[in-house]
N, C-alpha and C positions, 0 to 999 in steps of 0.2 A: 168866272168860274159857271156863274149861269147860264151869261152868252151861250157856250156852248151847250150845254145840256137843254136848252132850246132849238138850238139851230139843228142838233141830232135827233133830239126828236120830231120837229116838223118837216126834214128829214126820210127817218120813216113814216110817216105819216103820208107822205108824198109817195113811198113807194110801194105799198100797203095800197097806197088806191091806184098806183098802176095798175100795179100784180092784180088785182082782182079787176081792172074793166078789160083787161085783156087774158084772161085765164089763160088761151091756145098755144099765143107769146113765151107769155112762163112756164110750159109745161116746156116750147121745145126750149129754151133757155136752161131751162132743168136738166131737159135728157142732155143735152149738149155738156152743162157742165160734172154730169155723169159720166160721160166717154170722157175728158179730159182727166177725169179722176180715174179712174177705171184704167187707159192709159199709164197714166204714169206712175200707176200700180203693179201695172205686165210689166213697161220698163222699168220697173226697178226691182220685180223681183222673181221678171222671168230673162228678159230681156240682159241685163247684167248680171248675175250671175255664169248664163252660159259662156260669157268669157274672160271671168274667172278659172286663174288656173288651180286645182286642187294641189291642196301638199301635203306632200305626201309623209308621214309621221316617220320618224328614224324608232321608233321604239316599238317594239312589238304588241300586239293584245296580250296579255299572260293570266293567266285564272285563280284566281286564290282559293286555295284546296281553304284558308281556316277560318275566311267568310262565310263557304258555302257550308261547311262544315254545323258554324253556329245556327245559322239556315233550319237546314235539317236536323239539330237539335230543338229548335225553338217549334219549329213544323209537329214535329213528335210530338211532344207537350201538347202543343194545343187538340191533335191529332186522342191524346187521351187523358186533357180533361173533358172535351167533346162525348167525350163515351163513358165518361163518367156519370157524367148528366143526362143518358140517356137509361141509366140503372136507376136513376135517384128517386126513391118513391119524394112525393110532395101528400101534402094534405088539403084533402077537400076543402075549399075554401065556401063552397057554395053548400055543404052539409051540417046540421043543424047540432051543434054539443048540447048535447041534455044536463045537467050539474049533478056530479057525482052521485047526490044522494037519491036519485032518481033513476036511477041508472043498476041500481044495486035488486 
């Protein structure tokens, strides 16, 4: 196992030296790799999808009114809570309160 690890380290060192000595060729290689990956992604997600036939759903879309009514109730409760919060008075935390003996 030790021999393989040393070979891998030496290979990576050689590759890094080659890449740093010739930055223009490295840039061109990276651009080619980017174009290849872009072409693969385009082929998979654009070209192949256009060739696939769309499946027709037999069951039409149905609107579920009971779920819609539950959502409307939830929204009404939230609006009510927000309206209650607007009129609630909170004590001023920055106002200094005097002891009760001094307020008389």
